[in-house]
N, C-alpha and C positions, 0 to 999 in steps of 0.2 A: 582629521581622520587619517592621517597618513599611517600611523602605527597601526590602527584598527585594520586598515586595508592590508598592510603586510602580515597581520596575524590571519586574517580571512585567506589571502592568497596561500600562505604556507599550509593552513589546514586543508584547503581545497586540493593543492598539488599532492599533499600527503596521501590523500584518498583516490587518486586516479589509478594508481597501481593495484591490481587484483582486488578491487573494492567492489565490482558489480556482481550481482547473484540472481539466481532464479530459485523458483519453488516447483520442482519437478516430481517429487515424491510426497505422498500422504501417508500419514501416521493414524493408526486406528487400533484401538485394544491392544497396545504395545506391540504391534507388527507395523513395520516399515515395508511399503509395497514399492514396486519396481518403478523406475524412471519411466514416466508420462504414462504409467499404467492406468490412471484413474485423472491423470491432469491432462489438458489439453496441451498438446505439444505445439510451441511456437517458435518462429525464427524470423530475423530481419532480413537475411541474405541467403541466397542459396548456399552458401558455404556451410551452413548449419542444418541443413535438411537431414543429413544422416548421423552426425553425431549429437544433435539435440542438445548442445551446450551453449546456446547463445545466451549471454548475460547482459544484453543491451537493456538500457532503460528506455521507457517511452518518456518524451520530453515535451514540456511546455514552457517554450522561451517567449521572452517579451520582445527581445531586440531583433535586429537583423544583421547579416553579415556573413562573410565566408566561414565563420568559425561558430555560428550559432546553429544548433540543429533544427531541423524542420519542427513545427508546431504540431504536436498530435493530440492536442486536448480535446478537440472535437471531431477525431477519427473515430470509426467503430473499433479500432484497436484498443480504446480505452476500457472495452468489455472485459476481454481475455487475452490481450496482447496481440503482437502483429502476426498475421498468418495462422492464427490458432486454429488446429484441426481437431475435429471431434474424436475423443478418446474411445476406445474400443469397448471399455468395461465402465460400469457405474457402481460405485461402493454404497453397502448399504451401512447405514448409521440409525441409532436410536436418539430421540430427542433428551437432552440433558446430558449425553456423552460428550467427550472432548475429541474434536478431528484435529489432528497435526500436520504440519507440513515441514519437511527438512529443507534447510538452506543449502543449495549447490554453489559453491564457489571456491577460491583458494585465498585465505583461508575461509572455511565453510561456516560464516557467521554473516549477521547482520552488520555491516560496517558503517554505513552513513548515517547521520542524525536525522530523526524524523519519525512520525507517527504510524504506526502499523494499525491497518484498519481490515474488517471483514465484512462482506456482503452475501446475501443470498437471494436467489431469484427462483420462483416456483415455475416449473415447466408447465405450459398450458395443455389443456386437453388435445387430444390429437398429435401431440409431439411428445418425444422423450428426452432425456438429457444427453443421448447420443446424437440427436438430429436437430437441436434447438439451438439458434444463435443469441438468445438473451435480450432480442429486441423488444423496446417498448419501456413504459414506466412500469417495471416489476421489481426493481432491486431495493432490498432493505438492508440496513446496516445492523450488524449485531455485536460488533466490537470495535473500540478504538483506545488507544492510549495517549499519555501525555508525559511531559518531562517529569522525571522524578528526582533529578539531581543537577548540578550545575558545576562545571569546572570554571573557576574565576582567573582571569588574568589581571594580575595587579597592575594599575597604572599604564595600560596599554591603550587607552583612549584620549585623544586629543580634542578638547572643546574648542569652540571658536573663540573663547576668551584666553585660551592659552593655559587653562587649567588642564588635569589629566584626572582621569576615571577608570573605574574597573571594568573590564569587559567580560561578559559571561558566555558561556558555551553549553547550551542545554544538552541532557543525556536523558534518552528515553529508555524505557526498561527493555525493549526489544533489542538494543544495542548489543554486539557481541554474542547473541544468541545463535545456537545452531538448530534447536527445534522451537516451533512455534505453534502454541495450541489455542484453540477457540471451542467455548462450549455451545453445542447446538441447543438453542433456546427450548426449554422445556415444553412450551406450547406449540411449538412448530406444528402445523398440520402435516400429516401423511403425505407423501408424494416424492416425485423427482424434483431435484433442484441443480442449479449450478451454484457453487460456492466460490466465490471471488476473494483471493487473498491480495492485499495491496499494501506495499510500503512506499510511503511518500519521502523521499530524501531531499531534504531541504538545504543541503550545504552550498548549493549553486542558485538558490532561490534569492531572487531581489529583481527590481525593475531595470537593471543594466546587465544582468547576468545570463549565463546560458540556459536558464530555467530548471525549475523544479524536476527532479526524476521520479518516475513512477514505476515501481517493479512490480508486476501483475502476473498472476496465474489463475486459472479457473479449473478446480475438480468438479466431476459429475458424481452426485451423490442421491441415494434413495433413502428418504426419512420414513421408518417403518414402526410399529409398536407404540406410536403417540396417541395423544388423546382423539377419539373419534367425535366426541361432543361433549362437553364444550371444547372448542379449540380457540387457538390464537388468531388474532388478525395482524399479521406483519404490517408495518409501515413506520413512517411515511415511505412511500415509494418513489424512487427516482429512475432515470434511464441514463444509459451510458451510450454514446456521449450525451452530455447535457447537465450531468450533476455538479460539475465543477465549471467554474468561469474566472475571468480575467479580474472581476471585481473583487474577488476574495483576497483580502490582505494576507492571509496565510501563503499565498503563492508569491508575494512580492515583498515581504518583510524579511530583512535580514536576521538571522539566528544568531548571530554574534552581535548582541545587543548589549547596551549598558547594564551593569549589574543592579542598579536600582530601578526598579519597576519590572523585573526580568518575569515575574509570575503572572503581569497582565499583558505580555506580548499574545498577538492573536494565536500563533501556534502553542501556546501554553494552557490556553483555555477552552479551546475546540478544534475540531478537525474539519475539513472540507466535507461538502455534502450534508445530509439529513442527521438528524439526531439519531441515537442507537435504540432500536427497539427493544424494549424491556423484556419481551417475551411472556408477557403476562396473559391472562386470559382474556377472551372476549367478553 
């Protein structure tokens, strides 16, 4: 596997410079709103308190050592990111319409390979989107994507018997995108919600690597104008932290895999967490 290792190392190093990103702006009805206007502002260190341009991912490493980041998979940070502060405003949206997020980076696109997901959580009675922390088994998934193409490296893999094989590099539809859109399920009950966007970068995921990277932001929204009765019953419901765990092969499998069988790799057939709620009627 010497040659495969060199390919992996090259692709990982290539992705280190200006490759991180955040989702600080929402887009609705063709309007791009202000930085952190409806999105909870987060930061990992005090240096980002004022400019709000922290692009650091949350990481879930398996190994230990001086160059391995802290494991945050079971932190409350997994909800809306590190030190996420309540936004001052809540955006009104209608069921069946699309809510978008703008990618902030340089260049301003999704750079790393991996699935894009979106979750929603209904704010309980007595709370608002501006003062609720998203605690509990309340999150349901409304979107996920999968690889739609592969780049093939010819004869870059070394098998134990000395033969060589092709190595595949998966490409997700979110890659190189500047704006990301999600449809609010038509049967979503009226009320206030946290809307959680998550990009899971898998270029560093394996059982000996620095760990998968999670790029997360939460917007505050109010769903209105939807069905009063009948209405949908979102689910299955999960909690953050807790929805993901180390037993999930998606977080340990190398995405630079042999070409043969690439469509059956764990990350090619599902995403971490629950299945997507169809948004159907109850």
